[in-house]
Structure formats: C-alpha cells, structure tokens
C-alpha positions, 0 to 999 in steps of 0.5 A: 486445523480451523473449524470454519468453512473449508477453503482449501483441500490437500491430499497427501499420499503416505505409504500408499494410504490416502489421507484427507487434510483440510484447511480453512479460510484464514489459516496460514498456508504451510506451502509458502516459505517457512510454514507460511512466512518468509523473512528477507534480510538485505544488509544485516540492518533495518529493512522496510517494506512499503509496497507490494504487487503480484505480476502477470506471471504470479511473481511477488514483488516488494519495494521499500528500503534497506539500510546499508553501510554508513546507514544510508537508505537504499532502494530495496526491491525483491522478487519471489516466486509464487511460493515465497522462494527468491526469484534468482532470475531477478537482480542479484539473487532476487534482489535489487538495491541502490543508494544513488541515482543519476548525477550522484543524487542520494536516495532518501527513504527508499521506494515510496510507491511502485507499479507495473507497466503493460510490458512488465517494466517496474516503475518506482518513485523515490525522494532524492537530494543533492546538496540543497536540491531535492525532488521526486525521482522515477526509476524504471527496471526491466523484468530482470531487475536491471535499470531500463536505460531507455527511460529518462537519464539511464533509467531515471527521471528527476523532477526538482522541487521549486517553490515547495518540497514534494514528498512522493507517497503513492504511485499508480499507472493508467491504461496508457502506461502513464505514471501518476504520483501522489505527493505531499507538497510542503510549503517553504517556511511552514508546516502546511502541505497540500495534495499534489499530483504529477503525471508522466508519459510512459517514457517518463516525460512530464505530461503537458496535458495534465495541470501545469507542466504535468503537475496539479496541487490541491489545498484541502484545509489549513495545516498538514494534508497528506495523500496516502493512496492513488487509484484510477477508476474505470472512467479514467478519473483519478481518486486520491485518498489521504488525511487533512489538517483537520485530522479526517479521512479525505478523498479527492477525485479528478478528471483525467486532465487533472481538473477537480470533479465537482460532481464528487463530494463537495466540489470534488472533495469528500470528508469522512468523520468517524469521531468529531474530536478524534485524529483519523488517518486514511492509509489505504484506498481501493475501488469496487467494480461499480465505482464505489470507493473503499477507504481504510485507516486508523480511527481514534477510539480513545486516549490514555495518558495523552496517547492516541488509541486507535482501531481499524476504520473502514468507510465506503463512498458512493460514486458521487462521494457520499457515504454509502449507507448500504455499507454497515447502515452508516457507511462506516465500520470500526473493528478491533483485534484481541482487545479494543484500541490496539490495532492499525489498518494499513492496506486494503484489497478486494477479492473476486467476489468483492469481499473486502480484505483489510490488513494491518497491525495487532499491536497488543501481540506485536503481530499481523491483523487481517479482517475480511468483510462481506460487501455489506460491511459485516465481518465474513464469519467463514474467514479466520475466527468470526471474520478476523485472524491474528498472527502474533510475532515474538517481536514488533512487526508492522504490515503495510501491504496486501495482494491476492494471488490468482487462486485467491490466497492472501499475501500480506507484506510488512517488516518484523523485528528479529531482536536486532533489526527489522527484516522484510516479511511476507505471510500467506493465508488461505482464502 
C-alpha cells in the first residue's frame, strides 16, 4: 500500500466484517486484468502495440502489428472491456487481423496510427506494397470489427506514392470526421525526408480543399525530418510534432486549409533545443485547453562508448510557438528513472485538471516508467514515489501509448518480451 495521498478507496466485506483498504495514486490497479496487467498474444510470434485509445463506452482499443505465418506482418487490433478482459463482441474473440488489403496489397509494419469517427467507426492507416508500388492505406472498421464496405474499395482507401515514398506515422480525426495523416515523405535516391500531411474526407476521398489534391509537404531542414504526432486544436489548426535533420524537437502549425500558420514560431515552425550537441527525438504531443502545446520525447544527456544516453524530455510552447517560461521557468524539463541516462519517453496525455502524464521506458529495469507533473512542470509528489513510478519486467518491455479512463485511471500500452517473443501488454494504475 502506498504512503502518499489517497486516490482510490475500496471497501471489502469479509465474513461480515467491514475492512478498509486504501490505494494511492500511481499504484497498480489489482482489479484490471491479472493484478493490474494484461498480456495478449496473437500468433505465438512477435506482437507490437503502437496506438491506443478509449472509446465512448469505455472500451480500450489497441492497434499495431502481429507477426503471423511466414513472418508476414499483420494489422493487429484488439478491444478490451474497462477491466482488461477481451471484448468478444469485437472481431474474432476481441481481435482483428489482416495481412493484405484491396487488390492483394501487402501490409508493411501493421497499423501506424488510428482514431475514431463520431459514429464509432475505427480508421487505421498503414503502409502497403505490391511489387514495386507502395503507398498509404486507410482502413475503416465497424464497431463489431468488420471492415466497412461503404468506405473506399470494400473498406480500404489506397494512396499510391508518386515522386516520393510516404511513410504514415500518425493519424487524427477532426470535428468534421475528416482524416489527417502525418507521414515522412522520403525523397527518391536520397536519405532526406520532409513532413507530409494528407487529408481525406469522412468517406475516404482525398480532400481537394487541402493543399494539392489533399496533400501538403513541408521541408524543415536538410536531412531526415520525421513527424511523429498530429493533433488538431480548438481553432481547427493542425499541429504536427516530430524531429528534424538537425536532431531537434520540431513543432509545425498549419491553418485548416494546410497553409503554414506564420504567426507560430518562425514562419510556422518552432524548434526546441535541449542540448546544442545532443540528438533529441520528439515522440509525443498533446494540446492543453488554453492552446498551449506539450511535447515530449528522448533527450540526449550524455554518451558512452559512442552510444547515446537519454532521458525523458518535456517542453511546453505558448499558443504562439515560443517556449513557455511558466513551465519549469525555462519551458523545458528533463526527468530520469532509477538512474540518470536510462529512460525514454513515448506518450503523453493530460488529466481532467491538466496535470501531465508521461509514459515510456525505464530501460535499466526493462520496465514501464510513468511520471505525473503539475501544470507548472514540477513533479506531482502525490503520485507514485515523489511523482514517478516504475514497474520492472523480467524481460525487456517497451511502452508507446497512454490513455485515461473516465474515472481518471491510467492505462499504459506497450509490448513485453516473454522469453521467446513480444506480446501486447496493458497496465492500469490509479490516478
């Protein structure tokens, strides 16, 4: 039982005696799955979770990949009830898989991003290939896990690559159910890439009001520029976060029509530097109710034997794309777990009071790391151990997603090694 502020109360009646049991914020929730965790194996080979959200009925959806027969990557979607049990009303005993889409196109890497339209339908983005042809694919599923044949070609929409290869990495859905996909646009015969955005109407058709035929591309710097997150703010502006060829956090904001918002940062682009000579990668982005933008990722804090040593890095930008000095006085904060230079941040969310919850890896113990911060950037000492918690695993694990349930409980999503292969893993904590 934790020593810090009480966040959850449970009353157990045993043999007519009322026993009082208290749990603290940051403790594993024993009512979820198997003592706070669930593990899902698809085909007895490596499974990877990349995305997670909680729908309007409180069900937990995860998306990623599952390696099947002949080592082909499959789309992998699983749905669970509030307490981590498989939802048998979805797909085949709570799971949906596929390794090919329309016209026998082969899926590469599984689901890269997914979201929910207002009618409860699930939209996922993938990369596909067929011979020498490649492109972005969208799939839409009904609430029961079956493909929605009214969407594109029997449930799928294909956008072939033309002058460059586009690798989708994030997806969001706006208030009109339009679908926005952020991708790395890889130049042919070059290692360089730009930020690219694609917007589709609710039915999957390209949105002609957005850029050229539904696509825009933005050059950030020379080299490899990779978008990792996309969100839409209350004004309908599109905010994209990622990292640049100069190894820095990058945030770009666009108007709803895809034109760069030059009132943001430097002509629409904000660059965040933690360490002038370090390599930093932005992995997560969320937007506060006041329009301020929280970003997080891996920040280099040293090197050893040529290896990059990293910790959680968070930064907050004002609505105008400048570092917000009301956040930790500098606009930035670095956090380590167990020991310095051994943690990696992959996901962010905000709770009802806009406290910041960051999730990632505590590499030194092969486990899950969660930190909760107050609005001013200080660690929330009522959570876990002085604002941080670590859940060790026997083997390597990696954590890429976080969502909050209606009662504030924290659900982290990732994948854990079982000694032979990786399985999809969920863990729930009291808030």
